[in-house]
N, C-alpha and C positions, 0 to 999 in steps of 0.2 A: 872654261864652258863645261866641265861632265857637270860643276855644280846647277847650271839650269835640268837639271836631269839625272838627279838621284833618285832611288827610291820612294821616298818619304813625297817626292813633288809631280813623281807621275801617277802614285796613288791617290793623288790630291785631286787633280786634274780628273782621272777616271773617273774617283767618285762623283764629283760634282757636278761631272758630264751624265754620268747615271743617274744622281735625282734630279736634273733639270730635263732630262727625258721619260723619263716615269712621272711626275709629274704633269707634259704636260697631254703625254697619250693617256694619261687619267683623263683631262680636261676633253684631247675628241671624245674617247669612249663614251663618258657620260653625253658629251654634246650628242653623234653617233643615236643613240638609242629614242631618242626622240622625232631625229632630221624628218622622217616621211612623213612622222604624223601630223610633226610641221606645219610639211610641205602640202599639204592635201587641206589642211584647215585654216592657211593661209586663200588658198587659191579655191576652194569649196570644189577641187574635182581631183577622180583616184590618180588622172592622169601624170599628174604634177608631183607625185610621189617619190619619185628617184631626182628629180632636180632639182634638189640640193645635195644630195650626195654628189652628182655626177660635173656638178658647178667646186665642191668641195677638191675631187680627184686634178680638174683641170687647173685649181689652185696653187693646189701641189707640183703638179706638173707645170709650170710655168714660172713656178718659183726657184726650181733647184738650180739651172745653170747660172743667172743672176745673183742670187744669195752667195753660192760658191766663187760666181767672180769678186762679189767687194770682200769676201775672206781672203780671198788673195792679196785684196789692194790694200785693206784695213785690218784684218788681218780676225782670227775665228771668235777669241769673243766677244766683239764689236759686232761682228756678220749676225752672231748665233745671239744680240741681245737684240738686235734691228727686227732679227725673225721673231721673235717671240712680243715684242711689240706690235708685231702687226697682229698675236692672239690676239690682244688685248683689243688690240681694237677690233677684231673682226668678233670676239664675245658682245662685247658695246654695241657693239653695231645692231649685231643679229637679234638679240636683246631687248631696243626699241622700238623694232623692226615691228617682235613680236607685239607687243603696244599696238601700235603701228596696224599691225595687220597688213604688212608690206609684205608679200613677194619679193619682190627684187629688191628692196631691203635685206632683208634674210638670203638670199642669195649674192648680195655680197659680205656681210659678214662672213656666213660658210665660206665664201671665199679667198677673204683676207687667213682665216684659220685654215685652210688648206693652206696656204703659203708658204705661215710657220710648220707647219706638218713639213714642206717640201727643208726648211729650214734643221727640225729638228731630227731627221731624218743623216742627216751628215756627220751629226754627236759622233756616231761610231768609227768614221774614219779618222775625226781629231781624236779620240781616245785614241786608235792606233797611231798614228805619229808622232803620239805624245807618250810613249811606249816601245821598247827595242823591239827592231826587229825582228826573233823570235818568241816573240809575247804580243805581238800585233795581232794578231785570233783574239789572244785571253782575253784580250779588253776590248773588242768589240762582240763578242759574247756576250760578256757581261754588263754593258750597255744594253744587247739588245733582250737581255735578261729581265731589265726593266718591263716589261711587253706586258709578263705575266701578272705583276703585282697592278699594270694601271688596268687588265682587263676583271681581273679578280673588283679588286677598289672603287672605278672609275662608276659603275652600273649599279654598286654598292651607293653612290654619294648621289645619284638622280633623286631617289623620296627626301633625303633631308633637306636639298636643297629647295624644290620642288614647295616645302611645306615650309619653306622660312622665307620663300617671295610673297607666296596666299597671302600670310600672315600681315603685310602691310599692303595687301592689294592688287599685287600684280597677277597676273596668268602664273599657271602652276609653269608650263610653259619654257618659261624667261627663266627657272630655275636652274636649267643645265646651261644656261648662258652665262648666270652671271658668277657662276661656277669656275667654266671655261676662261673667261676672263681675270678671275683671281691667281687659279692653277698657273695660266698662266704669265701673271704676274709675276705672281711668287718664282715660274723659273727665272724670267727675266732679272729676279734680284738672283737667283743662284747665282746665276754666268755671271751679271755684271758682276758681283762682291768678291766670287771666290774663285772662277777659273784661273787662276794664277800660277805662274806666271805665264805669259803671253806662247798657247802651244802651236806655234807656230814659228818661235823665238826656241820652243823643245826641244823640236822637231829639225828644226836648223840643224841645232848645237850636235843631234843624233846623228845625220848623214851627215855635218863633218868628221868625226868623234870615226863614228862608222861605214864610211863610203856610202855607194849606192853601186850595187849587182846593174848592170847595162849588157845588152846583147852584140851592140855592133856602136866604131867608133860615129854613127849618126846618129844614135842614141845619149852617148856618152856629151856631141859637140853641141846636144842644143836642152842639153839636163841645166847650168846656168841661166841661160836666157827665159827657156821654158816652150814645149813642142806646142805646138797647135791642135786642137784636135785634132784634125784628119792624120796631124803624124802623130801621134798618139795611137789613132787606130790601125795605124801599120802594124803598132806593138804586136802579136801573135798572142803573147800574158793579156791582155787587153782587153780584144778579142774575145778571149775563153770568159774573164771576168765578165765582160757584160753581156755576153749569155745567159751566162749561169744567174744572173740577178733578171731580169730578162724573165729566161723561163720559169724560175723557180717561183718570181710571182703572175704570170702570168698560169702558168700547172692549178697555184695553188686555189687561187680565184677563180679560174672559170668553175672548179669543179666546185666550190665548198659559196660561192652564193648560191646556186642554184638545190643544192641541198634539202635543204626546208622542203622549196616546193616538190618533188622529188617524195621526199617521207609524206607530206602531206598527202599524193596522189595516196600512196600506200595503206593510208590508214592509221600512221605511224603517230603516237599521242604527240604530243605537245613537251612534254617528259622526258622522255626520247629523242626529239629531237634538240633541248638544252643539254643533256647530257651531250650529243652530238657533235653540238660545238663547242662547247667545256671540250670535252678530247680532241679538239683541235687545234685549242689555243692551246692548249697541254703541248701537245706536240709541234707546237711554232716557238714558242718562251721558252720552258721552262729546261728544255735540253740545255740550252743554250753555253754557259760557265763548260761546262763536260762540251759540247761541241769546240768551241770553242780550245778549251784543252787539246782535244783528236787534229785538230787543224792545227797549230803549231807542233806539235807530238809528231805527226805520221805526214804531214805536207797537205798543202792547198788543193793540188790537182788530185789527190787521191780522197778525197773527203767531196770536189764535187761529183767525181763520180760515184759515190754513196749516194750522194742526195739526187743523182739523175736515176740513180734505178730502186732508189724509194718511191721517188718519183711519178714514177713506170708503172711498180705492185701495186700503188694507192692508185692511178685510173686503173690498169685491171681490177682490182677488187670493185672497180663504183659499178661494174657491169656482170658482180655473181652472182645475186641477189638483194631482193629491196625490200628485204629486212636487216631489222638492228645491229644485229655483228658484224655484219659484214659490210658496211655502212658505216660502223662507231670503226674500226679497222680501216677501213679507205680514210676517212676522214685525221685517221689520228696520223696515217704513216704519214700524211700530203703534208700536213702539218709537221715533219720531223723534216721527211726530203725539200720542203722551203728553206730550215731550220742551218740543214746541213750546208745545199747548197750557196745557201744568202750570202753566210759568213764567212764558207772560205771566198766566195767568190768577192766579198766586199777587202776580204785580206790579199786575196790576188791582184785586185785590183789599188788596193795601199802600196801594199812594193811594189811594182809595179812604175810607180809615179813620184815623180820629184817633189822636191819641195814650193819651187817656183809653180805650178801646173796645180796640184792636187784639191788644190778647191774650187776653181772652173770645173774639171774631168769627173771630181768625185761627183758634185753640182750636177754634169750633167747626164752621168751615170743614174743619177736620182731623177731627174726631168724622163727615162728610159723605163727607170723602172713602175713609173705610174703613171707611165701612159701604158705601159704593156697590162697590169693591172688590170687598168683601165677597158683598155682592152677583154680581155679577161671573163670582164664583169659586164658588158655590151654584148657580146656573144654566147656568154654559155646561155641565157633562156634562148634564143635561134636557133644553136644547136638539139637544145634541152624538147622544144616544140615539135623537134625535125626527126629526132632517130631516140628520144628519150635519151639511159644509162646509157646505153650500146654508144649514143654516140658521142657523151661525153667522155668512153673512155676511149672510144680511138682519136680522140682530140688530144686528148690530157699526155695518152701514150706517143705515139708521133711527137709532141713533143717537146716530153720527155728525151726520148729517144734522139729527138736533133741536138740535147744537151752533147748526150754520148760521142757524137761526131765533130762535134766543135774537140771534144776531149783527143779525138782524135789528130786533129786538125792540126788543131795550136796548144796541143796541151803537154809538148815531147821536154821543154825547163820549167822552171821558177827561178822568177831575181829575185833566189834572198839563199841570201851566205847558210852554212852549218853552224846551228845554234853555239861550239862549240866553239866561235870565234867573239862571242859577246858575253859580256860579262856573267858572273853568277848574280 
């Protein structure tokens, strides 16, 4: 059985998942660059600017659990391949809809691409299950770090893609969606061709060799058959993991989405706004390998606490001053706090689940995370209109403190054995 999880195999699986997720995220970011503009162009009304991005978020939320369920039934490779196929179809449909000036068709295309996002976000969990338990967080951090490359490379690809399609008489707005379809196709090929052996089998071999830490006989009794979602939610570690994912996504989205509007109201330049968004992206992704190492070294729960404290500090800084430096610091810290809580929470969840339930439960966690981001995005403008930056600060601080309360309630133990029990 150990032949299934040699260091070389584990590295290959992790690198394959990193490559596929990075390619798709570059596609998503490139497509998002012009999404709101296209929505306005197709409808002729500014009121529809946010509809395509909302449809994309809904697609992401709807796909999480079903694709996770498919991964448990068909395997991780087949489930991801199917997910990326939806992205290819979504890019093609969006491209054709732009040519036909169809807002409905365009929303269908971005909705399918959103479903692919719901599948691709689960690559971090697949990387974790194909690693030894004391290295899961490192694998998650490595996959999440692909967002750094995507955040930089995605927007840079928009102009060349738009220039290419105009040579063939197509609208320049179709460029990002041609790019999205091609990169999604490349992600699908990478997964189908190189995600071998099946990560589900690798995870089972690791689980068989090292066992699964459980807190009760009830946990152990359900291990072989796989628990229902409600049975899983009884587990304190699962509750804490889901709270970490939910709160970090909500606070990050809630504070970030409205910040360009806040800066514009105080006459800060577009250059200053770009710097703030860039530093926010760096906080979210660039430290991910370090965060994974830290989580494996000091423990998941301690890093969740660090994330909650960092998110709290960022929320408090939001109301300090509408000048460049405090806002820059706040947005970097909210990205960093998200990174700490997101990677530690993902690791907690992976530790608490058996092979028979990981796909669907982790898929459900992706649905919850997407909905939390959607709520943060939709409510940030309302709170800002009522209470300006002070309102943002109050809500962000209260949500961050909720995560600390969750640690006090459910963070007494971690279901992971000491590092010394694993092979070097």
